[in-house]
C-alpha positions as CSV (number, residue, x, y, z in Angstrom):
1,X,113.5,-14.3,147.6
2,X,113.7,-15.0,143.9
3,X,111.1,-17.8,144.2
4,X,108.8,-15.5,146.2
5,X,109.2,-12.7,143.6
6,X,108.4,-15.2,140.8
7,X,105.4,-16.5,142.7
8,X,104.2,-12.9,143.2
9,X,104.6,-12.2,139.5
10,X,102.6,-15.3,138.6
11,X,99.8,-14.3,141.0
12,X,99.8,-10.7,139.5
13,X,99.7,-12.1,136.0
14,X,96.8,-14.5,137.0
15,X,94.8,-11.6,138.4
16,X,95.4,-9.5,135.3
17,X,94.3,-12.3,133.0
18,X,91.2,-12.8,135.2
19,X,90.3,-9.1,135.1
20,X,91.0,-8.8,131.3
21,X,89.8,-12.2,130.1
22,X,86.8,-10.9,128.1
23,X,88.9,-8.1,126.6
24,X,91.6,-10.6,125.5
25,X,89.0,-12.9,123.9
26,X,87.6,-9.8,122.0
27,X,91.2,-9.0,120.9
28,X,91.7,-12.6,119.6
29,X,88.4,-12.4,117.8
30,X,89.3,-9.1,116.1
31,X,92.6,-10.5,115.1
32,X,91.0,-13.5,113.4
33,X,88.8,-11.1,111.3
34,X,91.9,-9.0,110.4
35,X,93.9,-12.1,109.4
36,X,91.2,-13.3,107.1
37,X,90.8,-9.9,105.4
38,X,94.2,-8.4,105.2
39,X,97.5,-9.2,103.5
40,X,100.8,-7.8,104.7
41,X,101.0,-4.3,106.1
42,X,103.0,-3.1,103.1
43,X,100.4,-4.3,100.7
44,X,97.6,-2.7,102.7
45,X,99.5,0.6,102.8
46,X,100.1,0.4,99.1
47,X,96.4,-0.3,98.4
48,X,95.3,2.7,100.3
49,X,97.6,5.0,98.3
50,X,96.7,3.4,95.0
51,X,93.0,3.7,95.9
52,X,93.4,7.3,96.7
53,X,95.3,7.9,93.5
54,X,92.7,6.1,91.4
55,X,89.9,8.1,93.1
56,X,91.6,11.4,92.3
57,X,92.1,10.3,88.7
58,X,88.5,9.2,88.3
59,X,87.2,12.5,89.7
60,X,89.4,14.5,87.4
61,X,88.4,12.4,84.4
62,X,84.8,12.7,85.4
63,X,85.0,16.4,85.4
64,X,86.9,16.6,82.2
65,X,84.8,14.3,80.1
66,X,81.3,14.6,78.9
67,X,78.4,12.1,78.6
68,X,79.6,10.8,75.3
69,X,82.5,9.0,77.1
70,X,80.4,7.4,79.9
71,X,81.3,3.8,80.7
72,X,79.0,0.8,80.3
73,X,78.8,-2.0,82.8
74,X,76.1,-4.6,81.9
75,X,72.7,-2.8,82.1
76,X,74.3,0.2,83.8
77,X,75.6,3.4,82.3
78,X,78.3,4.8,84.7
79,X,78.1,8.5,85.1
80,X,80.6,9.5,87.7
81,X,82.4,8.4,90.8
82,X,80.6,9.3,94.0
83,X,83.1,8.0,96.6
84,X,85.8,5.5,97.2
85,X,86.4,3.3,100.2
86,X,88.9,0.6,101.3
87,X,87.0,-2.2,99.6
88,X,84.5,-0.6,97.2
89,X,83.9,2.3,94.8
90,X,80.5,3.9,94.5
91,X,79.3,5.3,91.2
92,X,76.3,7.2,90.0
93,X,74.8,5.2,87.2
94,X,71.7,4.9,85.0
95,X,70.0,1.5,84.8
96,X,69.0,0.9,81.2
97,X,65.3,0.0,80.7
98,X,64.0,1.6,83.8
99,X,66.2,4.7,83.3
100,X,66.5,5.0,87.1
101,X,69.5,6.8,88.5
102,X,71.2,4.5,91.0
103,X,74.2,4.4,93.3
104,X,76.3,1.4,92.2
105,X,78.6,-0.2,94.7
106,X,81.4,-2.1,93.0
107,X,84.2,-4.0,94.9
108,X,87.8,-2.9,94.1
109,X,89.6,-5.4,91.8
110,X,91.5,-7.0,94.6
111,X,88.3,-7.9,96.4
112,X,86.3,-9.2,93.5
113,X,87.5,-12.8,94.0
114,X,87.3,-12.8,97.8
115,X,84.5,-15.2,98.4
116,X,84.0,-14.2,102.0
117,X,83.8,-10.6,101.2
118,X,81.4,-11.2,98.3
119,X,79.2,-13.4,100.5
120,X,78.9,-10.4,102.9
121,X,78.2,-8.0,100.0
122,X,75.4,-10.2,98.7
123,X,74.1,-10.8,102.2
124,X,73.8,-7.1,102.6
125,X,71.9,-6.9,99.4
126,X,69.4,-9.6,100.4
127,X,68.8,-7.9,103.7
128,X,68.4,-4.5,102.1
129,X,66.0,-5.8,99.5
130,X,63.8,-7.2,102.3
131,X,63.3,-3.7,103.8
132,X,61.1,-1.0,102.3
133,X,60.7,2.1,104.5
134,X,61.0,5.9,103.8
135,X,63.8,6.2,106.4
136,X,65.9,3.3,105.1
137,X,67.9,3.3,101.9
138,X,66.4,1.1,99.2
139,X,68.6,-1.7,97.8
140,X,67.5,-2.4,94.2
141,X,69.5,-5.5,93.5
142,X,72.8,-7.2,93.2
143,X,74.7,-9.7,91.1
144,X,77.3,-9.7,88.3
145,X,77.5,-7.4,85.3
146,X,80.0,-8.3,82.7
147,X,81.6,-10.5,85.3
148,X,81.9,-7.7,87.9
149,X,80.0,-8.0,91.2
150,X,77.8,-5.1,92.2
151,X,75.1,-3.8,94.5
152,X,72.6,-1.2,93.3
153,X,71.0,1.2,95.7
154,X,68.8,4.2,95.3
155,X,70.7,7.4,94.6
156,X,70.3,9.8,97.5
157,X,71.0,13.5,97.2
158,X,72.2,15.0,100.5
159,X,75.0,14.8,103.1
160,X,75.6,12.6,106.0
161,X,75.0,13.5,109.6
162,X,78.8,13.2,110.1
163,X,79.3,15.9,107.4
164,X,76.8,18.2,109.1
165,X,78.5,17.8,112.5
166,X,81.8,18.6,110.9
167,X,80.3,22.0,109.9
168,X,78.1,22.5,113.0
169,X,79.3,20.3,115.9
170,X,76.3,21.1,118.2
171,X,72.7,20.9,116.8
172,X,69.6,22.5,118.2
173,X,67.7,20.2,120.5
174,X,64.6,20.2,118.3
175,X,66.6,19.1,115.3
176,X,68.3,16.4,117.3
177,X,64.9,15.0,118.4
178,X,63.5,15.2,114.8
179,X,66.5,13.2,113.4
180,X,66.2,10.7,116.3
181,X,62.6,10.1,115.7
182,X,63.3,9.4,112.0
183,X,66.1,7.0,112.8
184,X,64.0,5.3,115.5
185,X,61.1,4.7,113.0
186,X,63.7,3.1,110.7
187,X,64.8,0.8,113.5
188,X,61.3,-0.1,114.5
189,X,60.7,-1.3,111.0
190,X,64.0,-3.1,110.7
191,X,63.7,-4.8,114.1
192,X,60.1,-5.9,113.3
193,X,61.5,-7.5,110.2
194,X,64.2,-9.4,112.1
195,X,67.1,-7.1,111.1
196,X,69.6,-5.6,113.5
197,X,71.8,-2.9,112.0
198,X,74.8,-3.2,114.3
199,X,76.5,0.0,113.1
200,X,74.3,3.0,113.8
201,X,76.5,6.1,113.7
202,X,76.5,9.6,112.2
203,X,78.3,8.4,109.1
204,X,75.5,6.0,108.3
205,X,72.6,8.6,108.5
206,X,71.9,10.6,105.4
207,X,70.0,13.9,105.5
208,X,68.5,14.4,102.0
209,X,67.7,17.5,100.1
210,X,64.1,16.8,101.0
211,X,65.1,17.1,104.6
212,X,64.5,13.4,105.3
213,X,66.8,11.3,107.5
214,X,67.7,7.9,106.0
215,X,69.6,5.0,107.6
216,X,72.2,3.6,105.3
217,X,74.9,0.9,105.1
218,X,73.6,-2.4,106.3
219,X,77.1,-3.9,105.7
220,X,77.3,-5.7,109.0
221,X,73.6,-6.1,109.7
222,X,72.2,-9.3,111.1
223,X,69.0,-10.9,109.9
224,X,67.5,-13.3,112.4
225,X,65.7,-15.1,109.5
226,X,68.9,-15.9,107.7
227,X,70.7,-19.1,108.7
228,X,74.3,-18.5,109.5
229,X,73.9,-14.8,110.3
230,X,75.1,-15.3,113.9
231,X,78.8,-14.1,113.9
232,X,79.1,-15.4,117.5
233,X,82.3,-14.1,119.0
234,X,83.1,-11.7,116.2
235,X,83.3,-8.0,116.8
236,X,81.3,-6.1,114.2
237,X,80.5,-2.4,114.3
238,X,82.4,0.9,115.1
239,X,84.2,1.1,118.4
240,X,83.1,4.6,119.2
241,X,79.4,3.6,119.0
242,X,79.5,0.0,120.0
243,X,77.3,-1.3,122.8
244,X,79.0,-3.0,125.8
245,X,77.0,-6.2,125.0
246,X,78.4,-6.3,121.5
247,X,81.9,-6.3,123.1
248,X,81.4,-8.8,125.9
249,X,79.1,-11.3,124.3
250,X,80.0,-10.7,120.6
251,X,76.3,-10.5,120.0
252,X,73.9,-7.7,119.2
253,X,70.1,-7.3,119.5
254,X,67.7,-4.4,119.1
255,X,68.8,-2.8,122.3
256,X,72.4,-2.7,121.0
257,X,71.2,-0.5,118.1
258,X,69.5,1.7,120.7
259,X,72.8,2.1,122.5
260,X,74.5,3.2,119.3
261,X,71.7,5.6,118.6
262,X,72.2,7.0,122.2
263,X,75.9,7.7,121.3
264,X,74.7,9.5,118.2
265,X,72.3,11.6,120.2
266,X,75.0,12.5,122.7
267,X,77.2,13.5,119.7
268,X,74.6,15.7,118.2
269,X,73.8,17.4,121.4
270,X,77.2,18.0,122.8
271,X,79.6,18.1,119.8
272,X,81.6,15.2,121.2
273,X,81.4,11.4,121.8
274,X,80.6,10.1,125.3
275,X,83.9,8.1,125.2
276,X,87.1,9.1,123.5
277,X,90.0,6.6,123.7
278,X,93.4,6.9,122.0
279,X,93.1,3.3,120.8
280,X,90.5,0.8,119.8
281,X,90.6,-1.4,122.9
282,X,90.8,1.4,125.5
283,X,87.7,2.8,123.8
284,X,85.8,-0.4,124.1
285,X,86.8,-0.7,127.7
286,X,85.3,2.7,128.4
287,X,82.0,1.6,126.9
288,X,82.0,-1.4,129.2
289,X,83.2,0.3,132.5
290,X,83.0,4.1,132.4
291,X,80.0,6.3,133.0
292,X,79.3,8.9,130.3
293,X,79.6,12.6,131.1
294,X,76.5,14.4,132.2
295,X,75.1,16.2,129.1
296,X,73.9,19.2,131.0
297,X,77.4,19.8,132.4
298,X,78.7,20.0,128.8
299,X,75.6,22.0,127.6
300,X,73.3,23.5,130.2
301,X,70.5,24.3,127.9
302,X,69.7,20.7,127.3
303,X,66.4,19.8,129.0
304,X,66.6,17.3,131.9
305,X,64.1,15.1,130.1
306,X,66.2,14.9,127.0
307,X,69.3,14.2,129.1
308,X,67.5,11.4,130.9
309,X,66.6,9.8,127.5
310,X,70.1,9.8,126.3
311,X,71.6,8.4,129.6
312,X,69.1,5.6,129.6
313,X,70.0,4.7,126.1
314,X,73.7,4.6,127.3
315,X,73.0,2.2,130.1
316,X,75.6,-0.6,130.3
317,X,73.0,-3.3,130.8
318,X,70.6,-3.9,128.0
319,X,67.9,-4.6,130.5
320,X,68.1,-1.0,131.8
321,X,67.8,0.6,128.4
322,X,64.5,1.0,126.5
323,X,63.5,-2.5,125.5
324,X,62.4,-1.6,122.0
325,X,62.6,1.1,119.5
326,X,58.9,1.6,119.8
327,X,59.3,2.4,123.5
328,X,61.9,5.0,122.6
329,X,59.7,6.6,119.9
330,X,56.8,6.9,122.4
331,X,59.1,8.8,124.7
332,X,60.5,11.0,122.0
333,X,57.0,11.9,120.8
334,X,56.0,12.8,124.4
335,X,58.9,15.3,124.6
336,X,57.3,17.5,122.0
337,X,56.2,20.2,124.5
338,X,59.7,20.2,126.0
339,X,61.3,20.5,122.6
340,X,59.0,23.3,121.6
341,X,59.9,25.3,124.7
342,X,63.6,25.3,123.8
343,X,63.2,25.8,120.1
344,X,61.1,28.9,119.7
345,X,63.8,30.6,117.7
346,X,64.6,27.5,115.6
347,X,63.3,27.9,112.0
348,X,64.7,24.6,110.4
349,X,62.3,22.3,108.6
350,X,60.9,19.2,110.0
351,X,62.5,15.8,109.2
352,X,60.0,13.0,108.5
């Protein structure tokens, strides 16, 4: 009996490994990335709190001091802290000579000698500098100033789509389509220039004071024209927006960006994400195996034509999605009459 039980257990384990093999490979891939980038949990925990404390101190100092005490970094005059992340701080600065106001991304001290991280930062800069489109943030340059690595971008005034959704979880259909058209135009340009964003999400879309949607943060972008930009077997992106093909193959193409845009459309229209897991891997599994909820069940006023567009973007197989961003834009433009019929009382401005 014991032998039979052991044999049954081995068979069950074999079936489980067969069913979850791809997921286990993804887990091991993710672990390799974490092991390269992280120290001990205690150190990471301490870093986060120290970073928060530094950010709060910098903000209070910025508010208390006037322009006479601004900091100089090479050709840049630092004005104030705009934001602080895990690896970088972003400052508003003026570049001497051109007198242009820029957003200056500077790695935190503990990352300034991490060659893999710096290679990724400068790769982002080279990719960004190759793109020039009104719906894509401009990267102005990168390098070292007084021995400190930096990346300079245009200074945008506005708020992210994520911030808007925090205030107004459900947006009018017309506004969703306008934002989607702008992002799709950005993707058409990027894809035509060999760049896959790989992290389209509400946090990476800025709506400026001029009411223009701008795609930001090409941190994990892939350029097909750059040798070595393959990242085969590495999970890059944000789990809540990640296409199934990014998970199973560890690769992304233009259709992966369209899937992530579909998640963002779903979020804008319904006030929630199509898949909501309580942990990273369960969420990825839902992207691979679960069907998204019907949008019109969650919000009946969504036109059927709009629902059909979103559901096609969220197809599991890349072959069943729109095959290019241009194909998607053509459909979004054709929806104008449908959008007009449900937005008679909407008075918001157009987004280019």
